[in-house]
VEXROVO-165007 format. One record per residue (C-alpha): residue in three letters; z, y, x. Coordinates in nm, 3 decimals. Example, Ala and Ser with C-alpha at 12.3 -4.5 7.8 and 13.67 -1.06 7.14 Angstrom:
2
<node lolum="Ala" up="0.780" north="-0.450" east="1.230"/>
<node lolum="Ser" up="0.714" north="-0.106" east="1.367"/>
This chain:
205
<node lolum="Met" up="12.840" north="31.693" east="2.520"/>
<node lolum="Thr" up="12.550" north="31.729" east="2.746"/>
<node lolum="Ile" up="12.747" north="31.611" east="3.029"/>
<node lolum="Phe" up="12.854" north="31.323" east="2.845"/>
<node lolum="Leu" up="12.498" north="31.227" east="2.756"/>
<node lolum="Ser" up="12.377" north="31.278" east="3.093"/>
<node lolum="Ser" up="12.632" north="31.031" east="3.231"/>
<node lolum="Val" up="12.560" north="30.782" east="2.959"/>
<node lolum="Phe" up="12.179" north="30.815" east="3.053"/>
<node lolum="Ile" up="12.263" north="30.781" east="3.450"/>
<node lolum="Ser" up="12.475" north="30.490" east="3.364"/>
<node lolum="Val" up="12.224" north="30.298" east="3.145"/>
<node lolum="Arg" up="11.934" north="30.378" east="3.382"/>
<node lolum="Phe" up="12.157" north="30.248" east="3.687"/>
<node lolum="Ser" up="12.264" north="29.919" east="3.471"/>
<node lolum="Thr" up="11.875" north="29.855" east="3.417"/>
<node lolum="Gln" up="11.765" north="29.904" east="3.771"/>
<node lolum="Trp" up="12.054" north="29.680" east="3.883"/>
<node lolum="Arg" up="11.957" north="29.391" east="3.634"/>
<node lolum="Arg" up="11.587" north="29.448" east="3.717"/>
<node lolum="Gly" up="11.660" north="29.413" east="4.079"/>
<node lolum="Phe" up="11.905" north="29.117" east="4.022"/>
<node lolum="Gly" up="11.597" north="28.943" east="3.823"/>
<node lolum="Leu" up="11.357" north="29.006" east="4.103"/>
<node lolum="Arg" up="11.621" north="28.853" east="4.345"/>
<node lolum="Thr" up="11.665" north="28.551" east="4.133"/>
<node lolum="Val" up="11.318" north="28.500" east="4.078"/>
<node lolum="Ala" up="11.246" north="28.530" east="4.456"/>
<node lolum="Asn" up="11.528" north="28.275" east="4.552"/>
<node lolum="Cys" up="11.387" north="28.049" east="4.272"/>
<node lolum="Ala" up="11.034" north="28.063" east="4.415"/>
<node lolum="Ala" up="11.170" north="28.003" east="4.784"/>
<node lolum="Leu" up="11.365" north="27.699" east="4.668"/>
<node lolum="Leu" up="11.055" north="27.545" east="4.490"/>
<node lolum="Leu" up="10.849" north="27.607" east="4.777"/>
<node lolum="Ala" up="11.116" north="27.436" east="5.007"/>
<node lolum="Trp" up="11.115" north="27.154" east="4.763"/>
<node lolum="Gly" up="10.747" north="27.120" east="4.755"/>
<node lolum="Leu" up="10.721" north="27.119" east="5.140"/>
<node lolum="Ala" up="11.005" north="26.857" east="5.151"/>
<node lolum="Cys" up="10.827" north="26.641" east="4.888"/>
<node lolum="Thr" up="10.485" north="26.675" east="5.092"/>
<node lolum="Ala" up="10.666" north="26.605" east="5.451"/>
<node lolum="Phe" up="10.858" north="26.310" east="5.332"/>
<node lolum="Ala" up="10.591" north="26.141" east="5.125"/>
<node lolum="Glu" up="10.518" north="25.793" east="5.213"/>
<node lolum="Thr" up="10.346" north="25.795" east="5.572"/>
<node lolum="Ile" up="10.427" north="25.422" east="5.646"/>
<node lolum="Pro" up="10.273" north="25.184" east="5.407"/>
<node lolum="Leu" up="10.444" north="24.855" east="5.329"/>
<node lolum="Arg" up="10.190" north="24.576" east="5.359"/>
<node lolum="Ser" up="10.404" north="24.288" east="5.276"/>
<node lolum="Ala" up="10.796" north="24.219" east="5.256"/>
<node lolum="Glu" up="11.010" north="23.915" east="5.211"/>
<node lolum="Leu" up="11.372" north="23.857" east="5.197"/>
<node lolum="Arg" up="11.444" north="23.469" east="5.210"/>
<node lolum="Val" up="11.792" north="23.329" east="5.181"/>
<node lolum="Glu" up="11.869" north="23.060" east="5.439"/>
<node lolum="Glu" up="12.142" north="22.814" east="5.453"/>
<node lolum="Ser" up="12.377" north="23.036" east="5.662"/>
<node lolum="Ala" up="12.205" north="23.368" east="5.684"/>
<node lolum="Val" up="11.985" north="23.617" east="5.500"/>
<node lolum="Val" up="11.659" north="23.683" east="5.691"/>
<node lolum="Phe" up="11.390" north="23.960" east="5.657"/>
<node lolum="Asn" up="11.019" north="23.967" east="5.722"/>
<node lolum="Ala" up="10.786" north="24.260" east="5.658"/>
<node lolum="Asp" up="10.475" north="24.418" east="5.778"/>
<node lolum="Tyr" up="10.451" north="24.788" east="5.805"/>
<node lolum="Gly" up="10.129" north="24.987" east="5.869"/>
<node lolum="Leu" up="10.300" north="25.234" east="6.134"/>
<node lolum="Ser" up="10.048" north="25.471" east="6.290"/>
<node lolum="Leu" up="10.156" north="25.764" east="6.491"/>
<node lolum="Thr" up="10.023" north="26.102" east="6.422"/>
<node lolum="Pro" up="9.802" north="26.291" east="6.701"/>
<node lolum="Ser" up="10.105" north="26.528" east="6.720"/>
<node lolum="Leu" up="10.348" north="26.251" east="6.791"/>
<node lolum="Glu" up="10.115" north="26.065" east="7.037"/>
<node lolum="Glu" up="10.101" north="26.380" east="7.221"/>
<node lolum="Ala" up="10.481" north="26.438" east="7.235"/>
<node lolum="Val" up="10.553" north="26.095" east="7.385"/>
<node lolum="Glu" up="10.305" north="26.125" east="7.654"/>
<node lolum="Arg" up="10.484" north="26.468" east="7.733"/>
<node lolum="Gly" up="10.792" north="26.286" east="7.773"/>
<node lolum="Val" up="10.960" north="26.299" east="7.440"/>
<node lolum="Pro" up="11.105" north="25.973" east="7.326"/>
<node lolum="Leu" up="11.070" north="25.873" east="6.976"/>
<node lolum="His" up="11.326" north="25.712" east="6.780"/>
<node lolum="Phe" up="11.266" north="25.483" east="6.471"/>
<node lolum="Val" up="11.525" north="25.324" east="6.240"/>
<node lolum="Leu" up="11.483" north="25.028" east="6.002"/>
<node lolum="Glu" up="11.748" north="25.070" east="5.775"/>
<node lolum="Trp" up="11.880" north="24.846" east="5.489"/>
<node lolum="Lys" up="12.145" north="24.828" east="5.224"/>
<node lolum="Val" up="12.276" north="24.558" east="4.971"/>
<node lolum="Thr" up="12.399" north="24.689" east="4.652"/>
<node lolum="Tyr" up="12.594" north="24.522" east="4.346"/>
<node lolum="Pro" up="12.495" north="24.663" east="4.006"/>
<node lolum="Arg" up="12.757" north="24.795" east="3.769"/>
<node lolum="Trp" up="12.668" north="24.874" east="3.407"/>
<node lolum="Tyr" up="12.984" north="25.113" east="3.366"/>
<node lolum="Trp" up="12.926" north="25.310" east="3.682"/>
<node lolum="Phe" up="12.690" north="25.371" east="3.992"/>
<node lolum="Asp" up="12.593" north="25.060" east="4.178"/>
<node lolum="Lys" up="12.847" north="24.951" east="4.455"/>
<node lolum="Thr" up="12.729" north="24.951" east="4.813"/>
<node lolum="Val" up="12.844" north="24.613" east="4.962"/>
<node lolum="Leu" up="12.648" north="24.580" east="5.295"/>
<node lolum="Thr" up="12.449" north="24.826" east="5.511"/>
<node lolum="Gly" up="12.269" north="24.792" east="5.849"/>
<node lolum="Asp" up="11.994" north="24.913" east="6.061"/>
<node lolum="Thr" up="11.779" north="24.832" east="6.379"/>
<node lolum="Gln" up="11.704" north="25.117" east="6.634"/>
<node lolum="Tyr" up="11.402" north="25.150" east="6.832"/>
<node lolum="Arg" up="11.323" north="25.402" east="7.106"/>
<node lolum="Leu" up="10.962" north="25.457" east="7.224"/>
<node lolum="Ala" up="10.920" north="25.620" east="7.554"/>
<node lolum="Tyr" up="10.624" north="25.683" east="7.811"/>
<node lolum="Leu" up="10.620" north="25.584" east="8.164"/>
<node lolum="Pro" up="10.400" north="25.803" east="8.347"/>
<node lolum="Leu" up="10.425" north="25.609" east="8.697"/>
<node lolum="Thr" up="10.308" north="25.287" east="8.545"/>
<node lolum="Arg" up="10.123" north="25.453" east="8.226"/>
<node lolum="Gln" up="10.289" north="25.214" east="8.006"/>
<node lolum="Tyr" up="10.513" north="25.244" east="7.712"/>
<node lolum="Arg" up="10.859" north="25.139" east="7.700"/>
<node lolum="Leu" up="10.999" north="24.993" east="7.348"/>
<node lolum="Ser" up="11.376" north="24.938" east="7.363"/>
<node lolum="Thr" up="11.568" north="24.766" east="7.065"/>
<node lolum="Gly" up="11.951" north="24.762" east="7.157"/>
<node lolum="Leu" up="12.000" north="24.629" east="7.480"/>
<node lolum="Leu" up="11.639" north="24.473" east="7.522"/>
<node lolum="Ser" up="11.323" north="24.638" east="7.614"/>
<node lolum="Gln" up="10.988" north="24.554" east="7.699"/>
<node lolum="Asp" up="10.690" north="24.754" east="7.829"/>
<node lolum="Val" up="10.364" north="24.778" east="7.643"/>
<node lolum="Ala" up="10.004" north="24.873" east="7.727"/>
<node lolum="Ser" up="9.941" north="25.108" east="7.458"/>
<node lolum="Ile" up="10.077" north="25.281" east="7.150"/>
<node lolum="Ala" up="9.894" north="25.060" east="6.915"/>
<node lolum="Asp" up="10.099" north="24.745" east="7.072"/>
<node lolum="Ala" up="10.425" north="24.952" east="7.013"/>
<node lolum="Glu" up="10.329" north="25.031" east="6.652"/>
<node lolum="Arg" up="10.239" north="24.647" east="6.587"/>
<node lolum="Leu" up="10.610" north="24.568" east="6.739"/>
<node lolum="Ile" up="10.793" north="24.824" east="6.528"/>
<node lolum="Gly" up="10.624" north="24.756" east="6.210"/>
<node lolum="Arg" up="10.618" north="24.380" east="6.213"/>
<node lolum="Ile" up="10.948" north="24.217" east="6.136"/>
<node lolum="Thr" up="10.960" north="23.845" east="6.167"/>
<node lolum="Ser" up="11.246" north="23.625" east="6.060"/>
<node lolum="Arg" up="11.513" north="23.901" east="6.131"/>
<node lolum="Pro" up="11.872" north="23.761" east="6.034"/>
<node lolum="Leu" up="12.031" north="24.085" east="5.867"/>
<node lolum="Phe" up="12.379" north="23.925" east="5.757"/>
<node lolum="Asp" up="12.574" north="23.596" east="5.681"/>
<node lolum="Arg" up="12.515" north="23.439" east="5.353"/>
<node lolum="Asp" up="12.903" north="23.397" east="5.309"/>
<node lolum="Lys" up="12.953" north="23.767" east="5.299"/>
<node lolum="Leu" up="12.808" north="23.769" east="4.953"/>
<node lolum="Glu" up="12.920" north="23.591" east="4.634"/>
<node lolum="Glu" up="12.706" north="23.300" east="4.552"/>
<node lolum="Gly" up="12.520" north="23.314" east="4.226"/>
<node lolum="Gln" up="12.561" north="23.680" east="4.192"/>
<node lolum="Arg" up="12.261" north="23.934" east="4.158"/>
<node lolum="Tyr" up="12.230" north="24.190" east="4.434"/>
<node lolum="Thr" up="11.965" north="24.438" east="4.519"/>
<node lolum="Phe" up="11.831" north="24.469" east="4.853"/>
<node lolum="Ala" up="11.672" north="24.820" east="4.963"/>
<node lolum="Val" up="11.506" north="24.889" east="5.299"/>
<node lolum="Arg" up="11.289" north="25.155" east="5.453"/>
<node lolum="Leu" up="11.134" north="25.225" east="5.798"/>
<node lolum="Arg" up="11.138" north="25.603" east="5.928"/>
<node lolum="Leu" up="11.111" north="25.828" east="6.219"/>
<node lolum="Asp" up="11.438" north="25.960" east="6.326"/>
<node lolum="Thr" up="11.388" north="26.319" east="6.375"/>
<node lolum="Glu" up="11.738" north="26.396" east="6.405"/>
<node lolum="Arg" up="11.741" north="26.240" east="6.752"/>
<node lolum="Met" up="11.445" north="26.463" east="6.862"/>
<node lolum="Pro" up="11.514" north="26.758" east="7.085"/>
<node lolum="Lys" up="11.602" north="27.073" east="6.891"/>
<node lolum="Pro" up="11.279" north="27.256" east="6.909"/>
<node lolum="Phe" up="11.084" north="26.931" east="6.789"/>
<node lolum="Gln" up="11.327" north="26.910" east="6.488"/>
<node lolum="Ile" up="11.234" north="27.275" east="6.400"/>
<node lolum="Thr" up="10.877" north="27.158" east="6.428"/>
<node lolum="Ala" up="10.933" north="26.882" east="6.203"/>
<node lolum="Leu" up="11.069" north="27.067" east="5.906"/>
<node lolum="Gly" up="10.812" north="27.060" east="5.639"/>
<node lolum="Ser" up="10.542" north="26.906" east="5.881"/>
<node lolum="Arg" up="10.381" north="26.591" east="5.769"/>
<node lolum="Asp" up="10.289" north="26.524" east="6.115"/>
<node lolum="Trp" up="10.621" north="26.501" east="6.227"/>
<node lolum="Asn" up="10.773" north="26.304" east="5.953"/>
<node lolum="Leu" up="10.691" north="25.933" east="5.931"/>
<node lolum="Ala" up="10.883" north="25.722" east="5.658"/>
<node lolum="Ser" up="10.807" north="25.445" east="5.422"/>
<node lolum="Ser" up="10.933" north="25.443" east="5.078"/>
<node lolum="Trp" up="11.238" north="25.264" east="4.991"/>
<node lolum="Phe" up="11.154" north="24.902" east="4.901"/>
<node lolum="Thr" up="11.387" north="24.732" east="4.661"/>
<node lolum="Leu" up="11.426" north="24.365" east="4.536"/>
<node lolum="Asp" up="11.708" north="24.161" east="4.340"/>
<node lolum="Phe" up="11.813" north="23.832" east="4.498"/>
<node lolum="Arg" up="12.094" north="23.565" east="4.428"/>
<node lolum="Pro" up="12.257" north="23.406" east="4.757"/>
């Protein structure tokens, strides 16, 4: 009887300790997830304000105008001057609302920018696709990236006439195209994460 009671006591004690340890691990894991979520929210909060935006449906194409208040942080300016190119992307999508399911994405696109420093001429080179130009300062590059003027996005005939669509667009720094050490630095750092919020509007072609 004594042996039986002892074995029961040991079993109960072990079970209680295991549950207590499991509970502590669960709480610790939840806390870590909440901390990571908080860091992500801080890092990816809106850091590129949108001053104005317009989507205009013309006879043959849909064009976009916008003015973003892009401003590099001191950390990013230093990285560029040390030879690290920065990649920005203006990405957009057109969706079709469906009351019975999720909205359907019908069109997507983006414009890529690459900003690099030229130490020999002490200028900056901004490239978009096959086009590139040299600018004297980072402020000039920021204005060129942030100011979109009458940019054709897609042909009007790609959408159904009279149908309501939703257009969404944002501008962000593409940290995934940076060297690996800088990608690690960018995790959870507001200084290394520049992005605007998604701007949406409804329109009919």
